Biopython code that builds the backbone (N, CA, C, O; Angstrom):
import numpy as np
from Bio.PDB.StructureBuilder import StructureBuilder

atoms = [
    (1, "UNK", "N", (88.429, 82.372, -36.446)),
    (1, "UNK", "CA", (87.918, 83.525, -37.155)),
    (1, "UNK", "C", (89.089, 84.383, -37.619)),
    (1, "UNK", "O", (90.072, 84.558, -36.899)),
    (2, "UNK", "N", (88.970, 84.899, -38.797)),
    (2, "UNK", "CA", (89.998, 85.777, -39.330)),
    (2, "UNK", "C", (89.958, 87.127, -38.634)),
    (2, "UNK", "O", (88.880, 87.652, -38.357)),
    (3, "UNK", "N", (91.119, 87.688, -38.351)),
    (3, "UNK", "CA", (91.182, 89.010, -37.732)),
    (3, "UNK", "C", (90.742, 90.097, -38.699)),
    (3, "UNK", "O", (90.474, 91.223, -38.279)),
    (4, "UNK", "N", (90.663, 89.781, -39.977)),
    (4, "UNK", "CA", (90.275, 90.782, -40.971)),
    (4, "UNK", "C", (88.786, 91.094, -40.914)),
    (4, "UNK", "O", (88.356, 92.103, -41.472)),
    (5, "UNK", "N", (87.993, 90.268, -40.263)),
    (5, "UNK", "CA", (86.547, 90.451, -40.231)),
    (5, "UNK", "C", (86.158, 91.630, -39.353)),
    (5, "UNK", "O", (85.233, 92.366, -39.696)),
    (6, "UNK", "N", (86.839, 91.828, -38.230)),
    (6, "UNK", "CA", (86.504, 92.916, -37.325)),
    (6, "UNK", "C", (87.242, 94.187, -37.737)),
    (6, "UNK", "O", (88.442, 94.148, -38.006)),
    (7, "UNK", "N", (86.527, 95.316, -37.786)),
    (7, "UNK", "CA", (87.208, 96.565, -38.135)),
    (7, "UNK", "C", (88.190, 96.970, -37.046)),
    (7, "UNK", "O", (87.942, 96.726, -35.865)),
    (8, "UNK", "N", (89.284, 97.577, -37.427)),
    (8, "UNK", "CA", (90.282, 98.014, -36.458)),
    (8, "UNK", "C", (89.798, 99.294, -35.791)),
    (8, "UNK", "O", (89.510, 100.276, -36.475)),
    (9, "UNK", "N", (89.705, 99.296, -34.451)),
    (9, "UNK", "CA", (89.199, 100.475, -33.752)),
    (9, "UNK", "C", (90.237, 101.598, -33.698)),
    (9, "UNK", "O", (91.436, 101.353, -33.828)),
    (10, "UNK", "N", (89.762, 102.828, -33.506)),
    (10, "UNK", "CA", (90.659, 103.978, -33.403)),
    (10, "UNK", "C", (91.421, 103.940, -32.083)),
    (10, "UNK", "O", (92.615, 104.238, -32.051)),
    (11, "UNK", "N", (90.753, 103.581, -31.003)),
    (11, "UNK", "CA", (91.391, 103.538, -29.682)),
    (11, "UNK", "C", (90.932, 102.278, -28.958)),
    (11, "UNK", "O", (89.795, 101.830, -29.112)),
    (12, "UNK", "N", (91.837, 101.723, -28.172)),
    (12, "UNK", "CA", (91.507, 100.515, -27.426)),
    (12, "UNK", "C", (91.496, 100.838, -25.940)),
    (12, "UNK", "O", (92.179, 101.756, -25.486)),
    (13, "UNK", "N", (90.714, 100.074, -25.192)),
    (13, "UNK", "CA", (90.636, 100.204, -23.739)),
    (13, "UNK", "C", (91.685, 99.295, -23.109)),
    (13, "UNK", "O", (92.176, 98.371, -23.757)),
    (14, "UNK", "N", (92.029, 99.551, -21.857)),
    (14, "UNK", "CA", (93.021, 98.742, -21.135)),
    (14, "UNK", "C", (92.328, 97.922, -20.055)),
    (14, "UNK", "O", (91.324, 98.352, -19.488)),
    (15, "UNK", "N", (92.865, 96.747, -19.774)),
    (15, "UNK", "CA", (92.372, 95.908, -18.682)),
    (15, "UNK", "C", (93.529, 95.138, -18.078)),
    (15, "UNK", "O", (94.366, 94.589, -18.795)),
    (16, "UNK", "N", (93.572, 95.101, -16.738)),
    (16, "UNK", "CA", (94.560, 94.244, -16.071)),
    (16, "UNK", "C", (94.104, 92.790, -16.141)),
    (16, "UNK", "O", (94.923, 91.879, -16.254)),
    (17, "UNK", "N", (92.791, 92.582, -16.073)),
    (17, "UNK", "CA", (92.213, 91.252, -16.258)),
    (17, "UNK", "C", (90.944, 91.387, -17.083)),
    (17, "UNK", "O", (90.094, 92.230, -16.793)),
    (18, "UNK", "N", (90.816, 90.561, -18.105)),
    (18, "UNK", "CA", (89.632, 90.543, -18.951)),
    (18, "UNK", "C", (89.107, 89.118, -19.001)),
    (18, "UNK", "O", (89.827, 88.194, -19.377)),
    (19, "UNK", "N", (87.851, 88.948, -18.620)),
    (19, "UNK", "CA", (87.200, 87.649, -18.668)),
    (19, "UNK", "C", (86.086, 87.719, -19.704)),
    (19, "UNK", "O", (85.245, 88.618, -19.659)),
    (20, "UNK", "N", (86.082, 86.782, -20.623)),
    (20, "UNK", "CA", (85.076, 86.722, -21.674)),
    (20, "UNK", "C", (84.253, 85.461, -21.470)),
    (20, "UNK", "O", (84.803, 84.359, -21.444)),
    (21, "UNK", "N", (82.936, 85.610, -21.324)),
    (21, "UNK", "CA", (82.037, 84.467, -21.236)),
    (21, "UNK", "C", (81.380, 84.318, -22.607)),
    (21, "UNK", "O", (80.758, 85.250, -23.117)),
    (22, "UNK", "N", (81.528, 83.143, -23.186)),
    (22, "UNK", "CA", (81.000, 82.878, -24.522)),
    (22, "UNK", "C", (79.599, 82.270, -24.421)),
    (22, "UNK", "O", (79.202, 81.788, -23.360)),
    (23, "UNK", "N", (78.864, 82.295, -25.513)),
    (23, "UNK", "CA", (77.492, 81.777, -25.521)),
    (23, "UNK", "C", (77.414, 80.287, -25.232)),
    (23, "UNK", "O", (76.363, 79.808, -24.804)),
    (24, "UNK", "N", (78.478, 79.543, -25.449)),
    (24, "UNK", "CA", (78.465, 78.111, -25.126)),
    (24, "UNK", "C", (78.946, 77.860, -23.697)),
    (24, "UNK", "O", (79.265, 76.728, -23.333)),
    (25, "UNK", "N", (78.998, 78.934, -22.883)),
    (25, "UNK", "CA", (79.386, 78.906, -21.471)),
    (25, "UNK", "C", (80.858, 78.626, -21.221)),
    (25, "UNK", "O", (81.244, 78.390, -20.076)),
    (26, "UNK", "N", (81.689, 78.645, -22.249)),
    (26, "UNK", "CA", (83.128, 78.564, -22.020)),
    (26, "UNK", "C", (83.615, 79.954, -21.612)),
    (26, "UNK", "O", (82.946, 80.958, -21.855)),
    (27, "UNK", "N", (84.786, 79.990, -20.991)),
    (27, "UNK", "CA", (85.335, 81.243, -20.484)),
    (27, "UNK", "C", (86.763, 81.397, -20.993)),
    (27, "UNK", "O", (87.547, 80.449, -20.974)),
    (28, "UNK", "N", (87.091, 82.609, -21.449)),
    (28, "UNK", "CA", (88.457, 82.950, -21.843)),
    (28, "UNK", "C", (88.932, 84.035, -20.890)),
    (28, "UNK", "O", (88.201, 84.987, -20.615)),
    (29, "UNK", "N", (90.166, 83.894, -20.381)),
    (29, "UNK", "CA", (90.726, 84.888, -19.460)),
    (29, "UNK", "C", (92.036, 85.415, -20.017)),
    (29, "UNK", "O", (92.862, 84.667, -20.539)),
    (30, "UNK", "N", (92.201, 86.733, -19.889)),
    (30, "UNK", "CA", (93.404, 87.403, -20.361)),
    (30, "UNK", "C", (93.893, 88.347, -19.276)),
    (30, "UNK", "O", (93.093, 88.881, -18.507)),
    (31, "UNK", "N", (95.202, 88.556, -19.208)),
    (31, "UNK", "CA", (95.759, 89.537, -18.281)),
    (31, "UNK", "C", (96.594, 90.532, -19.065)),
    (31, "UNK", "O", (97.211, 90.189, -20.073)),
    (32, "UNK", "N", (96.604, 91.777, -18.587)),
    (32, "UNK", "CA", (97.386, 92.858, -19.168)),
    (32, "UNK", "C", (97.132, 92.989, -20.669)),
    (32, "UNK", "O", (98.013, 92.712, -21.484)),
    (33, "UNK", "N", (95.915, 93.415, -21.026)),
    (33, "UNK", "CA", (95.520, 93.496, -22.424)),
    (33, "UNK", "C", (94.952, 94.869, -22.781)),
    (33, "UNK", "O", (94.565, 95.655, -21.915)),
    (34, "UNK", "N", (94.919, 95.121, -24.066)),
    (34, "UNK", "CA", (94.138, 96.211, -24.643)),
    (34, "UNK", "C", (93.007, 95.517, -25.389)),
    (34, "UNK", "O", (93.196, 94.426, -25.926)),
    (35, "UNK", "N", (91.830, 96.142, -25.427)),
    (35, "UNK", "CA", (90.703, 95.488, -26.080)),
    (35, "UNK", "C", (89.733, 96.529, -26.624)),
    (35, "UNK", "O", (89.735, 97.688, -26.210)),
    (36, "UNK", "N", (88.916, 96.086, -27.551)),
    (36, "UNK", "CA", (87.802, 96.902, -28.033)),
    (36, "UNK", "C", (86.606, 95.972, -28.182)),
    (36, "UNK", "O", (86.740, 94.820, -28.593)),
    (37, "UNK", "N", (85.452, 96.487, -27.843)),
    (37, "UNK", "CA", (84.215, 95.720, -27.908)),
    (37, "UNK", "C", (83.205, 96.530, -28.702)),
    (37, "UNK", "O", (82.943, 97.691, -28.390)),
    (38, "UNK", "N", (82.647, 95.918, -29.719)),
    (38, "UNK", "CA", (81.654, 96.591, -30.550)),
    (38, "UNK", "C", (80.604, 95.567, -30.972)),
    (38, "UNK", "O", (80.675, 94.398, -30.590)),
    (39, "UNK", "N", (79.638, 96.011, -31.755)),
    (39, "UNK", "CA", (78.632, 95.073, -32.269)),
    (39, "UNK", "C", (79.271, 94.006, -33.138)),
    (39, "UNK", "O", (78.781, 92.879, -33.215)),
    (40, "UNK", "N", (80.351, 94.359, -33.780)),
    (40, "UNK", "CA", (81.043, 93.402, -34.652)),
    (40, "UNK", "C", (81.729, 92.306, -33.854)),
    (40, "UNK", "O", (81.887, 91.191, -34.352)),
    (41, "UNK", "N", (82.144, 92.605, -32.610)),
    (41, "UNK", "CA", (82.802, 91.604, -31.793)),
    (41, "UNK", "C", (83.824, 92.194, -30.850)),
    (41, "UNK", "O", (83.831, 93.394, -30.577)),
    (42, "UNK", "N", (84.678, 91.332, -30.361)),
    (42, "UNK", "CA", (85.695, 91.694, -29.380)),
    (42, "UNK", "C", (87.063, 91.455, -29.985)),
    (42, "UNK", "O", (87.326, 90.385, -30.534)),
    (43, "UNK", "N", (87.934, 92.446, -29.885)),
    (43, "UNK", "CA", (89.328, 92.314, -30.328)),
    (43, "UNK", "C", (90.204, 92.502, -29.102)),
    (43, "UNK", "O", (90.046, 93.477, -28.367)),
    (44, "UNK", "N", (91.129, 91.573, -28.876)),
    (44, "UNK", "CA", (92.011, 91.598, -27.714)),
    (44, "UNK", "C", (93.454, 91.595, -28.201)),
    (44, "UNK", "O", (93.835, 90.787, -29.048)),
    (45, "UNK", "N", (94.253, 92.514, -27.653)),
    (45, "UNK", "CA", (95.678, 92.582, -27.960)),
    (45, "UNK", "C", (96.432, 92.391, -26.652)),
    (45, "UNK", "O", (96.311, 93.211, -25.742)),
    (46, "UNK", "N", (97.216, 91.307, -26.548)),
    (46, "UNK", "CA", (97.931, 90.998, -25.314)),
    (46, "UNK", "C", (99.233, 91.790, -25.238)),
    (46, "UNK", "O", (99.685, 92.364, -26.229)),
    (47, "UNK", "N", (99.824, 91.810, -24.055)),
    (47, "UNK", "CA", (101.098, 92.506, -23.848)),
    (47, "UNK", "C", (102.207, 91.873, -24.696)),
    (47, "UNK", "O", (103.180, 92.543, -25.041)),
    (48, "UNK", "N", (102.066, 90.591, -25.030)),
    (48, "UNK", "CA", (103.047, 89.889, -25.861)),
    (48, "UNK", "C", (102.886, 90.186, -27.349)),
    (48, "UNK", "O", (103.704, 89.761, -28.164)),
    (49, "UNK", "N", (101.820, 90.923, -27.703)),
    (49, "UNK", "CA", (101.583, 91.245, -29.103)),
    (49, "UNK", "C", (100.651, 90.288, -29.810)),
    (49, "UNK", "O", (100.376, 90.459, -30.997)),
    (50, "UNK", "N", (100.152, 89.267, -29.095)),
    (50, "UNK", "CA", (99.188, 88.354, -29.706)),
    (50, "UNK", "C", (97.849, 89.064, -29.863)),
    (50, "UNK", "O", (97.450, 89.855, -29.009)),
    (51, "UNK", "N", (97.169, 88.777, -30.947)),
    (51, "UNK", "CA", (95.867, 89.394, -31.201)),
    (51, "UNK", "C", (94.819, 88.297, -31.347)),
    (51, "UNK", "O", (95.023, 87.319, -32.066)),
    (52, "UNK", "N", (93.696, 88.473, -30.656)),
    (52, "UNK", "CA", (92.583, 87.523, -30.709)),
    (52, "UNK", "C", (91.342, 88.292, -31.132)),
    (52, "UNK", "O", (91.181, 89.460, -30.778)),
    (53, "UNK", "N", (90.471, 87.647, -31.882)),
    (53, "UNK", "CA", (89.215, 88.266, -32.291)),
    (53, "UNK", "C", (88.086, 87.275, -32.062)),
    (53, "UNK", "O", (88.200, 86.096, -32.397)),
    (54, "UNK", "N", (86.998, 87.764, -31.490)),
    (54, "UNK", "CA", (85.815, 86.955, -31.244)),
    (54, "UNK", "C", (84.629, 87.653, -31.904)),
    (54, "UNK", "O", (84.417, 88.842, -31.663)),
    (55, "UNK", "N", (83.848, 86.954, -32.730)),
    (55, "UNK", "CA", (82.697, 87.591, -33.362)),
    (55, "UNK", "C", (81.645, 87.960, -32.312)),
    (55, "UNK", "O", (81.563, 87.330, -31.258)),
    (56, "UNK", "N", (80.853, 88.973, -32.605)),
    (56, "UNK", "CA", (79.853, 89.461, -31.661)),
    (56, "UNK", "C", (78.873, 88.395, -31.203)),
    (56, "UNK", "O", (78.441, 88.414, -30.050)),
    (57, "UNK", "N", (78.510, 87.462, -32.085)),
    (57, "UNK", "CA", (77.548, 86.422, -31.699)),
    (57, "UNK", "C", (78.152, 85.386, -30.753)),
    (57, "UNK", "O", (77.424, 84.558, -30.203)),
    (58, "UNK", "N", (79.467, 85.418, -30.555)),
    (58, "UNK", "CA", (80.137, 84.460, -29.674)),
    (58, "UNK", "C", (80.296, 84.989, -28.250)),
    (58, "UNK", "O", (80.489, 84.201, -27.324)),
    (59, "UNK", "N", (80.219, 86.305, -28.058)),
    (59, "UNK", "CA", (80.488, 86.909, -26.752)),
    (59, "UNK", "C", (79.182, 87.153, -26.010)),
    (59, "UNK", "O", (78.348, 87.948, -26.445)),
    (60, "UNK", "N", (79.012, 86.460, -24.885)),
    (60, "UNK", "CA", (77.829, 86.661, -24.049)),
    (60, "UNK", "C", (78.013, 87.868, -23.145)),
    (60, "UNK", "O", (77.143, 88.736, -23.074)),
    (61, "UNK", "N", (79.157, 87.923, -22.446)),
    (61, "UNK", "CA", (79.450, 89.056, -21.566)),
    (61, "UNK", "C", (80.951, 89.161, -21.343)),
    (61, "UNK", "O", (81.690, 88.201, -21.561)),
    (62, "UNK", "N", (81.387, 90.321, -20.914)),
    (62, "UNK", "CA", (82.790, 90.532, -20.562)),
    (62, "UNK", "C", (82.866, 91.133, -19.168)),
    (62, "UNK", "O", (81.970, 91.866, -18.751)),
    (63, "UNK", "N", (83.924, 90.824, -18.458)),
    (63, "UNK", "CA", (84.183, 91.383, -17.130)),
    (63, "UNK", "C", (85.612, 91.917, -17.145)),
    (63, "UNK", "O", (86.546, 91.220, -17.540)),
    (64, "UNK", "N", (85.762, 93.164, -16.709)),
    (64, "UNK", "CA", (87.068, 93.822, -16.740)),
    (64, "UNK", "C", (87.469, 94.227, -15.336)),
    (64, "UNK", "O", (86.647, 94.719, -14.564)),
    (65, "UNK", "N", (88.752, 94.015, -15.005)),
    (65, "UNK", "CA", (89.289, 94.484, -13.741)),
    (65, "UNK", "C", (90.492, 95.351, -14.042)),
    (65, "UNK", "O", (91.382, 94.979, -14.807)),
    (66, "UNK", "N", (90.492, 96.514, -13.422)),
    (66, "UNK", "CA", (91.617, 97.438, -13.519)),
    (66, "UNK", "C", (92.283, 97.535, -12.167)),
    (66, "UNK", "O", (91.599, 97.603, -11.146)),
    (67, "UNK", "N", (93.602, 97.543, -12.137)),
    (67, "UNK", "CA", (94.317, 97.735, -10.872)),
    (67, "UNK", "C", (94.186, 99.205, -10.503)),
    (67, "UNK", "O", (94.362, 100.082, -11.350)),
    (68, "UNK", "N", (93.881, 99.471, -9.254)),
    (68, "UNK", "CA", (93.745, 100.841, -8.799)),
    (68, "UNK", "C", (95.120, 101.394, -8.426)),
    (68, "UNK", "O", (95.908, 100.735, -7.748)),
    (69, "UNK", "N", (95.384, 102.590, -8.871)),
    (69, "UNK", "CA", (96.639, 103.231, -8.490)),
    (69, "UNK", "C", (96.462, 103.805, -7.074)),
    (69, "UNK", "O", (95.338, 104.111, -6.675)),
    (70, "UNK", "N", (97.530, 103.950, -6.331)),
    (70, "UNK", "CA", (97.420, 104.499, -4.968)),
    (70, "UNK", "C", (96.819, 105.895, -5.004)),
    (70, "UNK", "O", (97.085, 106.677, -5.916)),
    (71, "UNK", "N", (96.015, 106.193, -4.013)),
    (71, "UNK", "CA", (95.416, 107.524, -3.905)),
    (71, "UNK", "C", (96.452, 108.538, -3.492)),
    (71, "UNK", "O", (97.343, 108.232, -2.700)),
    (72, "UNK", "N", (96.345, 109.737, -4.018)),
    (72, "UNK", "CA", (97.279, 110.806, -3.655)),
    (72, "UNK", "C", (96.972, 111.266, -2.243)),
    (72, "UNK", "O", (95.813, 111.272, -1.829)),
    (73, "UNK", "N", (98.006, 111.655, -1.492)),
    (73, "UNK", "CA", (97.826, 112.080, -0.096)),
    (73, "UNK", "C", (97.293, 113.487, -0.007)),
    (73, "UNK", "O", (97.084, 114.000, 1.092)),
]
sb = StructureBuilder()
sb.init_structure("model")
sb.init_model(0)
sb.init_chain("A")
sb.init_seg("    ")
for serial, (resi, resn, name, xyz) in enumerate(atoms, 1):
    if name == "N":
        sb.init_residue(resn, " ", resi, " ")
    sb.init_atom(name, np.array(xyz, "f"), 0.0, 1.0, " ", f" {name:<3s}", serial, name[0])
structure = sb.get_structure()
């Protein structure tokens, strides 16, 4: 899919681990990414600068894990 199809979001969310389950039951896993999820689809930007786009009809669900920072004393 062309990256031009999904609109560029104003702000992206952060994830230490992002798991994408697709409608055909395949799974994509990413670490240390920024992402945006909308009706149009999912856009993922990796720490290496790679950009991936998945159309909305391809994404069944997403799971995000954030590393917790230490609690203040």
